[in-house]
C-alpha positions as semicolon CSV with decimal commas, in nm:
position;residue;x (nm);y (nm);z (nm)
1;M;12,557;1,015;1,158
2;E;12,268;1,067;1,376
3;N;11,935;0,895;1,277
4;G;12,091;0,716;0,987
5;N;12,135;1,050;0,791
6;R;12,401;1,014;0,535
7;N;12,404;1,364;0,371
8;L;12,670;1,625;0,353
9;V;12,626;1,988;0,255
10;V;12,933;2,168;0,134
11;L;12,918;2,548;0,114
12;I;13,176;2,711;-0,123
13;T;13,240;3,082;-0,131
14;H;13,568;3,096;-0,323
15;G;13,614;3,114;-0,694
16;T;13,876;2,973;-0,934
17;D;14,140;3,189;-0,787
18;H;14,158;3,008;-0,454
19;E;14,276;2,669;-0,381
20;L;13,988;2,600;-0,139
21;S;13,762;2,553;-0,430
22;S;13,957;2,250;-0,549
23;V;13,989;2,119;-0,191
24;A;13,615;2,141;-0,162
25;F;13,537;1,949;-0,481
26;T;13,804;1,687;-0,376
27;I;13,616;1,644;-0,039
28;A;13,277;1,644;-0,197
29;N;13,362;1,388;-0,451
30;G;13,532;1,185;-0,180
31;G;13,194;1,194;0,006
32;L;13,016;1,058;-0,292
33;T;13,257;0,777;-0,311
34;A;13,197;0,705;0,044
35;G;12,834;0,671;-0,015
36;L;12,702;1,002;0,124
37;G;12,440;1,207;-0,051
38;V;12,643;1,532;-0,115
39;S;12,515;1,867;-0,206
40;I;12,724;2,175;-0,286
41;F;12,574;2,525;-0,231
42;L;12,781;2,782;-0,417
43;T;12,754;3,155;-0,285
44;S;12,959;3,467;-0,351
45;A;13,249;3,409;-0,581
46;G;13,168;3,043;-0,572
47;V;12,908;3,066;-0,834
48;D;13,178;3,170;-1,077
49;L;13,304;2,809;-1,054
50;V;13,016;2,681;-1,254
51;R;13,010;2,934;-1,535
52;K;13,093;2,771;-1,859
53;R;13,456;2,744;-1,924
54;A;13,548;2,931;-1,612
55;A;13,734;2,646;-1,438
56;Q;13,912;2,521;-1,756
57;S;14,261;2,631;-1,658
58;T;14,252;2,577;-1,263
59;Q;14,441;2,306;-1,128
60;V;14,607;2,287;-0,779
61;A;14,879;2,017;-0,793
62;P;14,851;1,738;-0,702
63;L;14,474;1,734;-0,723
64;E;14,286;1,682;-1,046
65;P;14,190;1,989;-1,269
66;L;13,903;2,178;-1,116
67;E;13,697;2,150;-1,424
68;A;13,723;1,764;-1,423
69;M;13,625;1,742;-1,048
70;I;13,320;1,965;-1,105
71;G;13,211;1,744;-1,407
72;D;13,273;1,422;-1,207
73;F;13,055;1,565;-0,917
74;I;12,759;1,639;-1,154
75;K;12,800;1,301;-1,343
76;R;12,804;1,110;-1,018
77;G;12,476;1,260;-0,901
78;G;12,582;1,534;-0,663
79;N;12,353;1,825;-0,616
80;L;12,499;2,154;-0,729
81;W;12,321;2,477;-0,633
82;A;12,411;2,818;-0,720
83;C;12,274;3,104;-0,489
84;T;12,004;3,293;-0,674
85;P;12,095;3,635;-0,573
86;C;12,473;3,571;-0,630
87;V;12,389;3,461;-0,987
88;K;12,173;3,768;-1,048
89;A;12,442;3,998;-0,904
90;R;12,675;3,861;-1,165
91;G;12,440;3,901;-1,447
92;Y;12,441;3,540;-1,530
93;E;12,165;3,350;-1,694
94;P;12,090;2,979;-1,666
95;G;12,245;2,918;-2,009
96;D;12,568;3,071;-1,880
97;L;12,616;2,781;-1,622
98;L;12,713;2,433;-1,651
99;D;12,442;2,174;-1,732
100;G;12,338;2,012;-1,403
101;V;12,355;2,329;-1,193
102;T;12,040;2,443;-1,025
103;I;11,998;2,810;-0,950
104;S;11,850;2,796;-0,593
105;G;11,807;2,993;-0,274
106;A;11,953;2,846;0,049
107;S;11,629;2,674;0,142
108;K;11,734;2,341;-0,013
109;M;12,043;2,341;0,191
110;H;11,867;2,442;0,503
111;E;11,615;2,147;0,462
112;L;11,917;1,903;0,443
113;I;12,065;2,063;0,752
114;K;11,744;2,042;0,952
115;Q;11,734;1,674;0,862
116;G;12,080;1,626;1,012
117;A;12,322;1,668;0,729
118;A;12,677;1,726;0,816
119;T;12,806;2,057;0,687
120;L;13,149;2,192;0,571
121;S;13,231;2,542;0,461
122;F;13,502;2,655;0,219
């Protein structure tokens, strides 16, 4: 990556009802394995992914269960941001979301992009 930047920003707009959510977390966790700094910004239905117990029964074979991939991403130090207006629109409170999720505007994502982060959108 240019200027030695080793960051990846993944934008997820789909919820548990779409296989792209599982694909996105698979790629994000792969980025962590590859040594990238990975940040996920959840917007629209994507914020539903991190509501407690929301992803418990979602699995796209042959991938790992979505809940496990989300937990792995958080445990491994990935940044997981949920769009402030999207969270508010759904009536979620911070306590409704998984530990390790930060409610944030898009500015954190924009800062990484300005620094040269690669981006993917699902």
